[in-house]
C-alpha positions in Angstrom: 0.0 0.0 0.0 1.1 3.5 -0.7 2.4 6.2 1.6 0.1 8.6 -0.3 -3.0 6.7 0.9 -1.7 6.5 4.5 -1.3 10.3 4.5 -4.8 10.8 3.0 -6.2 8.6 5.7 -4.2 10.4 8.4 -5.4 13.9 7.3 -8.9 12.9 6.3 -8.4 14.8 3.0 -6.2 14.7 -0.1 -3.4 17.3 0.2 -1.6 18.8 -2.7 1.3 16.5 -3.1 3.2 19.1 -5.1 3.3 21.9 -2.5 1.8 20.8 0.8 3.4 17.4 1.2 6.3 16.3 -0.9 7.2 12.7 -1.1 10.5 11.2 -2.3 11.6 7.7 -3.0 15.2 6.6 -2.6 15.3 3.3 -4.3 17.6 0.9 -2.4 18.8 -2.0 -4.5 15.6 -1.8 -6.7 13.3 -1.7 -3.7 11.0 1.3 -3.2 11.6 3.3 0.0 9.3 6.3 -0.1 9.4 8.9 2.7 8.0 12.4 3.5 10.6 14.9 2.2 8.5 18.1 3.1 5.5 18.5 5.4 3.9 21.9 4.8 0.5 21.5 6.4 -0.9 22.7 9.8 -1.4 19.2 11.1 1.5 17.6 12.9 3.6 15.3 10.8 2.8 11.7 11.7 5.3 9.2 12.8 5.9 6.1 10.9 4.0 4.1 13.6 1.0 6.4 13.2 1.0 6.0 9.5 1.4 2.2 9.8 -1.6 2.1 12.1 -3.7 3.4 9.2 -2.8 0.6 6.9 -6.2 -1.0 6.6 -7.9 2.4 6.1 -5.3 3.2 3.4 -5.9 -0.2 1.8 -9.6 0.7 1.6 -8.9 4.1 0.1 -6.6 2.5 -2.5 -9.2 -0.1 -3.5 -11.9 2.6 -3.8 -9.7 4.7 -6.0 -9.1 1.7 -8.2 -12.8 1.1 -8.5 -13.4 4.8 -9.4 -10.6 4.7 -11.9 -12.0 1.6 -13.6 -15.5 3.0 -13.7 -14.3 6.3 -15.3 -12.4 4.4 -18.0 -15.6 2.4 -19.0 -18.3 5.0 -18.5 -19.8 6.6 -21.6 -17.9 9.7 -22.7 -19.3 13.2 -22.3 -19.9 13.2 -26.1 -21.9 10.0 -25.8 -23.9 11.5 -23.0 -24.7 14.6 -25.0 -25.8 12.5 -28.0 -28.0 10.4 -25.6 -29.6 13.6 -24.4 -30.1 15.0 -28.0 -31.2 11.6 -29.4 -33.5 10.9 -26.4 -31.7 7.7 -25.5 -31.0 8.3 -21.9 -32.5 5.0 -20.8 -30.0 3.1 -22.9 -27.2 5.3 -21.5 -28.3 4.6 -18.0 -28.2 0.8 -18.7 -24.6 1.2 -19.8 -23.7 3.2 -16.6 -25.5 0.6 -14.4 -23.6 -2.2 -16.0 -20.3 -0.5 -15.3 -21.3 0.2 -11.7 -22.3 -3.5 -11.2 -19.0 -4.6 -12.7 -17.0 -2.4 -10.3 -19.0 -2.5 -7.0 -17.9 -0.2 -4.2 -17.2 -1.9 -0.9 
């Protein structure tokens, strides 16, 4: 699981990982070793133990993000939605959306 998702679980929000919290990964013999390089938010920087305690919550966030990503990639495009509105085929569009939701169920 990723350090990113542990931080999101710790903060209860997604910070800007370009300015607020900057992560770095010093690969050691091909093994990922990410760490917090800069912590620029009001909340106290968590210890490694605090972040590790959020492992299951971070796993759930990561799984949910994967489901959302899968859904987005298979949902009808905006163009297809506009055509469905103009062509009065919203029922067919909703059937497609429902199929995608059922394929990628949220926990």
